[in-house]
N, C-alpha and C positions, 0 to 999 in steps of 0.2 A: 682644411681643418674645420671650417664652419660646417661644411656638409657632413663630415664625420661626426661632429658633435651632435648635429641634428639627428643622424641615424641612431647614435647611442642613446640619446634622450628618448627617441621614439620606441626603441627596444625596451628600455627601462620602464617607460610608461605602460607599454603593453604587458610586460611581465607583472608589474604591480597591479594591473587590473584583474589578473587571474586570482581565484581563491587560493589561500594558503593550503598546501598539500603536505609535502614531506618535511618542509622546513619547520623549525621550532615556532610554536604559536605564542602570541601575546594574548593573554586572557583578560587584559584590562579592557573595559568597554568604553569606546570613544564615540559611539554613535549617539545621535540625539533621539529622544522619544518622538513618536512611538517607535519602539524597537522590536515589538513582537508582531510579525506578519504585515503590519500596515506601513511598510516602507513606502517611499514616495510613489513608485510606479503602481503598486497595487491600490493604494489609497486613491490615486488619480483615476484608476479604472473603476473603482466602486462609486466614486462621486459622479463619474460619467454615466454609470448605470442609473443613478438617481435622477440625473438631469434628463435622461432619455426615457425615464419611466418604464424601464424594462420590466418584464413579467416577474423576474425575481425580486426586484425592488418593490414592485406593487404588492406582492404577497407579503414580503417582509414588513413593509410599511403598514399594511392593513392589520397585521397581527400586533405590532407594537402600538399603533394608534388606537386599535380596538381593545387594548389592554388584555390581550389573550394571555393565558397562563403559560409562559414560556418554560421549557424544560431546563434551560440554563439562563436564568434571569440576568446574572451579571454579564455574561458573555453577550447575550442578545442586546440588552439595552446599551452597553458600552459601545458595541459596534454601530448601533443605530446613531448614537450620539456623535461618534467620531466621523461618520459619513455625512450626517445631516447638519452637524454643527449646533444641534439643539441641546443646551445645557441641562434641560429637565431630564432627558433620557440618561445622561451621565449621573445625575444626582440620584435617580431611581436605582441605577446599577450600584452606586456607592452605598446607598442605604441598605440594599440587600446584603452587600458584603459585610457591612458593619453589624447588622442585626442577625444575619443568618449563616454566614460562611464559617465553616469549621476549618481552621488553618491546618489541622492534621489530616484532613481529607484531601487527597490529590486533586480531585475534581474541583473542589471549592478553592483550593490554593491556586489552581490554574486560572479560574475565573477572577479571583482577587487580583492577581498579577495583571491580567488583561485590563481590568477596570482602572487600576492605578496607572498603567502605561498609556492607555488610550484617552483617559479622561482627566489626567492630572492638572491640566491648565484651567479646567472649569470647576474643580471640586471645592476649592477653598482650602485654607490651611487646616481647619479642624477635621474635615473628612479625610484629607490626604494623610494626616498624621495617624488617624485611627486605622486606616487601611495599611499604612506602612508598618504599624506595629504587628499586623497579622502576617506580614511578608518576611520580615527580617529574621525571625527564629529559624526559618527554613534554611538559611544560609549556613548554619552550623552543622546541619545533618549531612549524612552521606547515604542516601537511599540506594536501593538496588533494583526495584521494580521499574519497568519502563514508564508507567504513568507517574510514579513518584519522582523519578529523575526529571522527566519533562517539566513537571510543575515546579520543582525546585529551581530549575534553570530559568523558567519564566520569572520566578520571584527574584532571582539574582539579577536578571536583566532589568526588571522594573525598578529595583532598589539599588542599582549600581551607583547612582550618585550619592546615596545615603551611606552605603557600606562598600566602598570600592574594593578594599582588600578581601573582605569576606566573599564578595561577589566573584572576584577573580579566582579565588581558591575553589569555590563551588564549581565554577565553569571548568577549571582545570581538572577537577575530579571527574566531572561528567564526561569529558572527552577522553582523558588518559586512564582514569581508574575504572570507569564503567564501560564506555563504548569500546575502547581499544582492547581492553582486557577481558570483558565479560560477554559482550554482544558480538563484536566483529569476528572473533575466532570461530564462533558457531556458524556465522554466515559464510565465512571462507570455507568451512568444512561442508557446506551444503545443507546444514541443518537450519530449521526455522524455529527460533525461540519466541516468535511473535505470532502464535497461532490465533490468539484472541484479537478481534478487530480493534478493541480499545487499546491494546498494547501496540499494535501496528500503527494506529493513528498517533499515539504518543511519540513513537519514534520518528514518524514523518514530520510532525510538528517540531520535534527536537532538531532534526536536520535543517529545517527551514530557518530557525532562529540562530543556530550556530553559523550557518553560512551568511546570513544577513548581517550579523554583528561581528563575527570573528573572521569572516572571509575564508572559511574552510569548508570544503566539500568532503564530508566524512565518509562518503561512499567509496573513496579510493581504497583499493585493496579488497573490496567485496562487490565490484561492479557486476560481476556475472550474476550474483544473487539478485541484484536490483534490476538487471535486464530480464531475468526470468519472472520477476514478481508480477508485472502487468498481465502477461498471458495466464499465469496461475490464478490470479484474481478473477479474470474474466471467465475462465473455464471452471471456476469453483461454483458457479451458479447453475441451478436447474434451468433448463431451457424455457419452461413456461413461467410467465410473469404472474405476480400475485396482485389481484385488484383490491385496493383499499379505498377508504372514503376520500382521502386527500390526494392520492396519486397511485400509480402502479409501482410495485417493488419487484426487483430481482431478488430471488431468495438464494442465499448461499447454502450449500449442502449442510445438513445437520442430522444428528442421530436422535433416536427416541421418538415416541409418539407425540401427537398434538400438532397444533398449528405453528408456523414459523415465528421467530422473534423478529418483529419488524424493526425494533431498535438496532439489532445486529445488521439488518439489511441497510438501514440508513447510515450506520457507521461505515459499512463497506463502501457505500457510494462516496461518503465524505473522504475516506482514505484515498480513493481513486482520484477525486477532484484535486486533493492536495498534492498527490504524486505528479499529476500533470502540471500543476502550478510550479512545482519544484524544477522540473526539467521538461519543457514543452518541445524541445528539439529531438529528444531521443525517440527513435522509431517505435519502440514498444509503447511509449507513452502517447505517441500520435495515434496508434491503434486504440489505445485506451480512451483517448478523447473522442474518437469516432463512436465508441461504445457509450459514452456519457451524454452526447449532445442531443439525444432524443428527448423531446420535451415531455413526453408522457411519463417519464421517470423523474422529472424535476420534483424535488422534495418540497412539500408545501406545509408540512406539519410543524408543531411547536418545537420540535427538536431539530429536524432536518433543515428547515429554511435558513437558519443562521449559518450553518456550514455551507449550504448551497450558495447563498449570496456572497459569502466571504471568498470561496474558492473557485466557483465556476467562472470560466472565461468563454462566453458564447462567440467570441470573435476568432477563436482558434478553430479552423475547419476540421482538423483531424483526418485520419485515414480510415477507410471502411474496415471494420473489424472482421468482415466476412472474408477478407484476404489473409487473416491470421491462420496459422496452423490450428486445426481443430482438436489437437491433443497437446498435452504438456506433461513433462516428466522431470521431477527433481528427486532428491534422495528420499526414498520411501513413499513417494506420492505420485500417483498417476491419475490424470484427468483427461477425459476424452468425450466427444460427442459425435453423432453421426453426420451432422451438418449444422448450419447456423440458423435453421428455422426454429420457430418456437414449439413445434411438435417433434423436435429431434429426440433421439434416445441419448441419454447421458450416462456415463460411467465414472465412478470415483473409487480410488483405492488409497487408503491411508491407515497407517498403524496396523497393518494386517487385516483390515476390514474392507469389504467391498460393498458397493451400493450401486443400484441401477435406478434410473428414473425413466419411465416409459409410459406413454399415454396418460400423463398427468398424475402418475402414481410412482412413489419411490418405494423400492424394495431392497431389503438387506439380503445379500447373497451368502449362502452357506458354502464354505470352501473346504469342507471336511470330507468330500467324496469326489466322484467323477463329475466335473463341471464342464459343459460344452463351451467351446470358445465363443467369444462375443465379437462380432464384426461391426465396426462403426466407421463407415467410409473406407479410408485407406488404412485404418488401424484395426488390427485383430489382436484380441487379448486372450491369452491362454492361462490356464490355472493349474499351478502345482505340477506334479509329476505327469499329469495327463497332457501337459503342453510341451513335453520333451521330444516329441516327434510330430512334424506337420509338413504340409506342402505349401509353398509360396504360390503367388499368382492369383490371389482372390480379387484383386482390383483390375478392372479392364482398362486398357490404354484408351486415352481420349474420352474418359467418362465425364470430364468437366472441361469443355473447350475453353472456357473463360479463365480457368486456372489449372492448366495441365500439370499433373504430378509425375515426378520422376521416380519416386520411391513409395513403397508401402511399408508399414511399420508393424512389427510384431513385438509384443510385450508378454513375457512370462512372469506372472506374479505368484508369490507364495513359495519361492525357493529359499535356500539358505542365504542369509545376508552376507555380503562382502566375501563371496566365494567364487573361485575360478571354475568355469565350465568349458569343456571342449565343444566346439561348434563344427559339425560336419555338414557341408552343403554339397549336393550333387555336382560333380565336375569341378570342385574347388579343393584347394589344399585345406587341411585341418587348421582351424583357427581357435583362438581362445577368447572368451568374453567373461566379464566379471559382473556379478550382481551388485546392486547398490546396497546401502545400509538397511534398506527395508525389504531386501530379497526380491527386487525387480530386475529382470534381465531385459535390456532394451536392444532391439535388433532392427535393421533396415535392409530392404531388398529392392532390386530394380523392378519397376512396374512391368507387368506382362510376361515375366519369366517364371515358368513353373519348374520348381526344383524341390526335392525332398530335403528336409532339414532334420538333423538328429543332434540332440544335446545330451551330454552326460557330464557328471561332475568329474573334474580333472583329478587324476591320481598323481600327487606330487612325487611319488617314488618311481613312476614309470619313466622310461627314457624319452 
């Protein structure tokens, strides 16, 4: 009986250590401050970075000590104060919140919550009360945008001791009324409601704090979308980096003339760092870590360095991203590159628009006529009706001895969305394939086999 009791207790203990998933959640906050990001393990890592005088800490310290104009004053000074233990930094952060923060602005509300949560023990009663008055009105709202929901959740966690019922109600709405009813159904359907980097960052931050405080991994039910997210992020960048005064940037694809928005590039890297911090064991995130650990892309500017210091973990080795597939496809989106070199050719297709990046130049493709297929390594892309007949076997066997490929990939873009097509391949039985919601038909063929392929729209009335 003693042995049985020991086994039962061990099983119960193991079960309780897992995040809450399907069972009913308790939205009362029992965790101690700091509740937002700086749980014991991460705070210990950041303090170790300070002790070791890592390059990230040195850059962060130089900007705060040199009184640089930080893009997110409350966030930056509060983080510095929490890690260094210097109360002056927290007082600077609090004074910014009191004098400048607009509680109706999601970005300012987020920073106000961080300052209150991270610096509460050093602020004194007067400053704490003034900041609390900016946080508590958010608990009665029911926002719908990702950034507004994230910031309201931060406010609820920071002020949970002051308004426990209102805090729990807001947290319940954020999970059950917003995430489960508004966001997750779109993710399950393969759609992406988080096209903007700021919205994606807000959701990743939201996932972090819900798991840390309510022990719930909200990815359950949409894991496929999150598994596809890292390769889609990596492949969304043009191959050539952008040299800036503070560091080099990877540039995500964009439309229109002019130079890239480096703030968007910095946000993209911040999202990726936070994704790795959320789940460093998932293989897609390990490839993502391999993409991130090159120091030439370390963000050193007044916006990026705070995110860089908070989220980066230089002790995670990661996997080489060059072993990732060099193409990725989700509903209505296709991204591909010829190889992982910085002079590679890149292709992107989204919302019916196609773009190519070659020789340092990005070009919008016209799809209203006969367009020749584009071959990028093992991937060949066909366009519209001209892609309904082709021959396989464009990739030679053994072309890459370090990473031998068994399949080559054909994508026909510009077809009718969510439509069934007949697929006829030489010496094979007639098969069917369906386009995705963006009109992309994805096919794969064995490497080295030459065969004719003919595609036609299925006739539902035929036998």
